[in-house]
C-alpha positions as CSV (number, residue, x, y, z in Angstrom):
1,M,0.0,0.0,0.0
2,K,1.2,3.5,-0.9
3,I,0.6,6.4,1.5
4,G,0.9,10.0,0.1
5,I,1.6,12.5,2.9
6,S,1.7,16.3,2.5
7,S,5.1,17.4,3.8
8,N,7.3,20.3,4.6
9,G,10.5,18.4,3.8
10,K,12.0,15.4,1.9
11,N,12.3,12.7,4.6
12,L,10.4,10.9,7.4
13,E,11.9,13.3,9.9
14,S,10.1,16.2,8.2
15,S,6.7,17.4,9.5
16,L,3.3,17.0,7.9
17,D,2.2,20.1,6.0
18,L,-1.4,20.9,6.9
19,R,-1.9,22.4,3.5
20,F,-2.6,19.9,0.7
21,G,-2.5,21.8,-2.6
22,R,0.2,24.2,-1.5
23,C,2.5,21.8,0.4
24,S,6.1,21.7,-0.8
25,Y,6.4,18.0,-1.2
26,F,4.6,14.7,-1.1
27,V,6.4,11.9,0.7
28,I,5.1,8.6,-0.7
29,Y,5.6,5.7,1.7
30,D,5.2,2.1,0.6
31,T,4.1,0.0,3.6
32,E,5.2,-3.3,2.0
33,S,8.7,-2.4,1.0
34,N,9.3,0.5,3.5
35,E,10.5,2.6,0.5
36,V,10.2,6.3,0.5
37,K,9.7,8.4,-2.6
38,V,9.7,12.2,-2.5
39,V,8.0,14.2,-5.2
40,E,7.8,18.0,-5.4
41,N,4.2,19.2,-5.4
42,G,3.5,20.5,-8.8
43,G,0.4,22.3,-7.5
44,Q,2.2,24.6,-5.1
45,S,3.2,27.1,-7.8
46,S,-0.1,27.1,-9.8
47,K,-2.1,30.3,-9.7
48,G,-5.3,28.4,-9.2
49,G,-6.4,24.8,-8.9
50,A,-3.5,23.8,-6.7
51,G,-5.5,21.1,-4.9
52,I,-6.7,19.7,-8.2
53,A,-3.1,19.5,-9.6
54,A,-1.8,18.0,-6.3
55,A,-4.6,15.4,-6.2
56,Q,-4.0,14.4,-9.8
57,Q,-0.3,14.0,-9.0
58,L,-1.0,11.6,-6.2
59,I,-3.5,9.7,-8.3
60,D,-0.8,9.3,-11.0
61,E,1.5,7.9,-8.3
62,N,-1.1,5.3,-7.5
63,V,-1.4,6.0,-3.8
64,D,-4.0,4.2,-1.8
65,V,-4.2,6.7,1.1
66,V,-3.6,10.4,1.5
67,I,-2.8,12.0,4.8
68,T,-2.9,15.7,5.2
69,G,-4.4,18.5,7.3
70,N,-7.3,19.4,5.0
71,L,-8.6,18.8,1.5
72,G,-10.4,21.6,-0.4
73,P,-13.7,20.6,-2.2
74,N,-12.1,20.0,-5.6
75,A,-9.2,17.9,-4.3
76,F,-11.5,16.0,-2.0
77,E,-13.8,15.2,-4.9
78,L,-10.9,13.9,-7.1
79,I,-9.4,11.8,-4.3
80,E,-12.8,10.4,-3.4
81,K,-13.6,9.5,-7.1
82,A,-10.2,7.7,-7.3
83,N,-11.2,5.6,-4.3
84,I,-8.3,6.9,-2.3
85,K,-9.0,7.1,1.4
86,A,-8.0,10.4,3.0
87,F,-7.1,11.0,6.6
88,K,-6.5,14.1,8.7
89,C,-3.5,14.5,11.0
90,E,-1.8,17.3,12.9
91,S,1.7,18.7,12.0
92,I,4.0,16.0,13.5
93,S,6.9,14.1,12.0
94,L,6.1,11.8,9.1
95,K,7.4,8.8,11.1
96,S,4.8,9.6,13.7
97,V,2.1,10.1,11.1
98,I,2.8,6.6,9.6
99,E,2.7,5.1,13.1
100,K,-0.6,6.7,13.9
101,Y,-2.0,5.5,10.6
102,R,-0.9,1.9,11.3
103,N,-2.4,2.1,14.8
104,G,-5.8,3.3,13.4
105,E,-5.5,6.6,15.3
106,L,-6.2,9.0,12.4
107,E,-9.6,10.5,11.6
108,E,-10.8,9.7,8.1
109,L,-11.8,12.8,6.1
110,K,-15.5,12.3,5.1
111,N,-16.0,15.9,4.0
112,S,-13.9,18.6,2.3
113,G,-12.5,21.6,4.1
114,P,-13.1,25.1,2.9
115,A,-12.1,26.3,-0.6
116,H,-9.0,28.4,-0.7
117,H,-9.1,29.9,-4.2
118,G,-5.6,30.8,-5.0
119,M,-4.2,31.5,-1.5
């Protein structure tokens, strides 16, 4: 299973970025191989539709789960349509995020957060 996490940095010591569409990186963690892949968020520099671009990027990476702070309405809809589960977490180290996910301690996002429109 692949988990895509919005991140402030490029490794598991980095902290979760509460922003989805405007985070700097996505750290993709493979639970089976323990491999970590880091991709720069292509949505962060877009003038509009950052959440859509970010969501599509993770869909293209074939993630099964997204962990972030919030998903705007458009990103939420894309993630949901792709049958990707989304979870909310506070800004803690990515190692801790993965541990909380494995322990079933994260809240599943059932609704989108507010739209940000080009923030």
